[in-house]
Phi, psi and omega in degrees: 000133184289138180282137183247337182232144183226146171277159180300325178297319180293322178295322179294325182290339180286339179055054181289145183292140177061024179230164184303150179252006180233161179294322180295320178298321179291326178298317179296321182294313183291329177289321182291320181268001176053060178287148175288150184213171173223152181256133181235143180289133177216165175268128176098349179279175178292122181066013178082016180227160175223156183260137172239131189255148176265112184290147175292169185304318183295322178287324181298323178296316179298322179295317180298319181295317181294319180293325177296318179297318180296316180297320179296319178297319179295320177297318180297320179296318179296315180296320179297321179295321179295315180298318180297321179294317179298316179297320179295320179296317179296318179295320179295319178297319178296321179296317180296319179296317179296321180296316178297321179294321179294322178296317178295322180295321178299323179294333182261353188300327183295336184263002179283128174277176181296316179294319179295320179295322180294317179294322177297313179298324179296313178299317181297320178293320180295316180297316178296315179298320177300317181297318179293314181297319183297322178293320181288334185270006181297148359274135176197145178285154187295313183295316177295322179297323179295322179293317180294318181299317181292323179296314178296322180295316182289328180277349180078017181254014179292134178305151181301127177231133182297338182282332182267096182260176178296324178297324179293315180292330177291321179289323182225089179297325178224151177222157178248162179297324179294320179295316180297318179296321180292318180296316180297316181296315181292326177296319180293327182277317190243358183076210184296329180297336178289346180275358174277116189262160178294343178297338185288359169061254187302325181297323184288346176293336177260002181254123178208187183296337180281315183287334179282344182235096182303323180297317177297318181297313180294320179298318180296316179296324178296320178292321178294321179296318181288326181228082185300330182263023183295143179274154183302319182292327176291319178297319179298317180294319180293322179292322177297324178287324182281351182291339183242130177294121184294337183270314184261343184078007181289138177278113185278326178198165178280119183293135180283163175282169179297318181297318179296320178296317180298314181295318181296315182296314181293319178296320180295318180295324179288326182278339185232063180293323181292316179296322177296320177295319179296327180283321184275325183212090180301323180295318179295323178297318179299321183284322188260327191244336185297133184298140179227050183286323183284180180234112185288348183245014183292337180270356180271113184235004183227152173293137180063021176289321180211132172249157172235138181233144177196171177246155176297149182303323183247156172269171186239128176263105187242167183270122177287121184294335182280316183258349182060028178246157179284130178227154184271131180238148176252157184232120180250139185232137174229141182223138174269120189293323183296309184266342185069018172296147182224144180225136185233137181229130172259139180204150178267359179285170173303157188301319181301318180288329175298317177296326177294319178297316179298318178297320180298313181296319180293321179297318180288326184275321187251335187111190185259126180278166175276328185210146176233130179256127178227168173278184184263026178291160182296333181296318182274346176265003179299145185299319183292324179292315181292323178295322179295316179296320179296319180293329180275354181076030180255130179279136177250129175244123183258131181283165177289156179301140177055043180229068182294340180291348178280352172223065189289333187292315179288328176297314180292322179297319178296318179297318178297319181296312183296321178290324187286319184272003182300321182286347179273346185275155181298338181286346179288130189252010178086198185243025180281109183293333182295330181275067186295320181296321178294323179295321178295322177297319179297321180295318179297322178296317180299321179292324180293334180300332186252012177265135183290140173060033174250169181237126178255123183264128180234144180269070179199165179274161178301320181295325179294313180295319178297323177295318177300316182294315180296319179297319180293320180296313185281321186269335185242301189296311184287346181257004182252130181302137179279146185295330183267320183272342183061020176227157175284147178304322181295313183291324181292322178289321181291332182279353181288127183250002179281183181283145176231122180283124183245153175262117183274321183264096181294327181293323177296323177295321178299318179294319182294326181265009178297153181302140181274117177283343177117186178263127182236157176257128178291124181246180181301326183269353180123216181247129181270120177221121177051051176065019177233154181252121182251137182209166177196148178303320180297328180298311182283342178276344182243341186237137178276144177298135180100353178261162185266146177225160177258132186241133175241141178283161176231176177294335178274119182296339183266005182223145175225155179260132185245131174234153173219126181055039178079000181252140179291134179255302183187177168252110181270148183237156172255111187305318182296325182274342177264347180076032178244170183281122176291328180296316179294320178296319181299322180296314179297321181295317180297318180297317180295319180293316180299320179296318180295316181296320180297315179294322179296319178296321182294323181285335183292118176069021183295328183269358183275133180261066181223160174249098185302319182297315180296319181295318179295317180298314178298321180295316181295318180294322179294319179295319181292321179295320179296326180274356180074027184236026181289127182214157179253163178287153179300143177287164181297330182268012181293149182278133178277139180276129180231149174203164181297321179297320178295321180297317180293322177294326177296321177299316180297319180296318179294325178294320179294318184286317188244350180079011181199167173267157180294144179289144179292150181272159175292150182303317182296319178293325179295321179295318179298319179294322178295320179295318179296322178296322179294319177298323180290323180289330179237075185293141177241145177299125181231154177291165180300120182294150176285157179292123181276147174249111184268127177247127176275134179306153186272326185274152180300320183295318180292321178298319181294317180293323177299320180295322180297319180295313181295323180296322178296321178298315182294324181292334178277002178086010180273162186265136175270114189289318186283118180300321181295319179293322179296318179295319179295322180297326180280330185266336185300321181298347180275355183272156177292329179299317180298318181299317181293315180293326179294320178295319179292322179298317180293323179294316179297321180294322180290331184275322188245348183081358177233171179235165179297332182292338180275345184266314184247108177292144183261133176233140176274175183294332181265014175086006181286000000 
């Protein structure tokens, strides 16, 4: 919509010819010519309004012309910005292409021969010279310009250009328009890598769509690494998808064809067989390709210097001779590196205990080693296995995870054993080629022998399989020269003349290798193991209640071996499981514990020349005096505070404690108590009283009534003077006589409202 009214500021900004150029000048003009106007609300104007004027026809024409010029200029600026952006984008794309081409060229630079480098430099110089000449020769079309440039180049009449050197003319004495057009096109698409021509022969065998595009090459290798067994058609589909950025839509690289993808994948697999094996099967790479230049046993120079222990990869499902059922067995192997002797043990126990059995046999047969190498499996990291080695003074070295080459001797020994005894097992089907299916079954069985955490089922008993293994070890393996030592294991061990540490006490070894029941805390009742309580006098005489001990099981279900801090304590028993008297055991245990506690108390502070009671008392008095709170205990004659609330609270307390209120006293006894209280409140000097002889009544009823009277005195907070009477008052309620009389007393009180104590006053022998 065309604008009809203008403010003076807007008119000044138009810069109309021969008219004012400032807002003030326009104000004078519109006032002088009396232009029509309208008022519009604005902020900051007079009265909140401003004037906009309607220009006359002559001024309106000038305004239309000026606004048209301004609009055209703005359009030109916008168009120029668009063109500049397009040119910048094209230049950036060309830069990226050249950069990618240069990267690819750098990757191929090492394989360029001198002649290939000269031809490459020649093409690069011709393309650069053509671009300079074409700009200088304008106006001319590109295709026609390429023909003219080549004609001048071939005739030697081309104007001097720094890019066209003698080396360039030597590499290309003549060029054609088609060649120049092809070089220029490939340079724009691929950068410098496009200037490598097929004429270069051998060089081009390594140049393809992958080598020319580093991004494509890296993406392809990443996919092969993630999926080593990827098929060509899957790789082609993934590369086509990865060629475009999913977020921006940017083309990252030129997607290869299926044939190019197939050739690249096959060539890579042929050139990198070891890397392909490492990607597809790390275990196979370790066995077939991992370097083994060193010698893992070159530092072993003594018998029993180092042993290696491991288990067979698979377990064995064998027939239990007692139940005739299939049961799972584990196989533990130990080898002495110096002599290459090997020992194998089959057992149905958990693996950790199987290794303990294998270790026991090796210790008794060969002696004690200096070091044992094991893997980092839970069986060898079990607390009982490590404690046994520590107690025997054997160092344990644990290999890194997934590093079987750190214990190669036992790994190789297990492999030799499994391959050697294979023909002795029932699964071996002989050499009959006609039985092809059976041979395939045997091959599958052989492969399962070496698979981790698998189970191999054999139709034989454990003793039969153990016999086969022992016969092979003694009759074949130990009598055959070893490939590294060139001696038989038997002869190498027998020829050793150095010292061999032997275990003399076999029974002590059995106890040391006994199954570990765990760490237990000694409690008042003993040690809890498998829902039973085990104790012994020596246990309580040497170990404090509340401390931890180590417990090992024995063949006797009723006895366990107890250690603390690596020292033997005792053999504790469970009376119920041993068939002995728990009462008699408890008596011995109490005596032993009491004796230990008494001796411990006696030893505490025996050499200190101090009086702890005096020191504590002085400290408390000093602290109280410093705080201004030093006070003494109430004297015997102090007045007791009484109130109705305390009396009612006392009734409630007695009801809670005894379930009843105290029985009322006889009037005569009450008068005597009041008189005694008055004497205590107003003491008079009296001579030393004679020693009283207190007689307790002889009949049950009198004894009970006497207790009620004394109890009432005690409940009022008064002191019972006679020590003998006070002791009797405290012990009498524990007798059966008291219980029977108390029940009768309570019954009589409930029926009549009175008690026997109110009817018959009780008197002691001295008249009290």
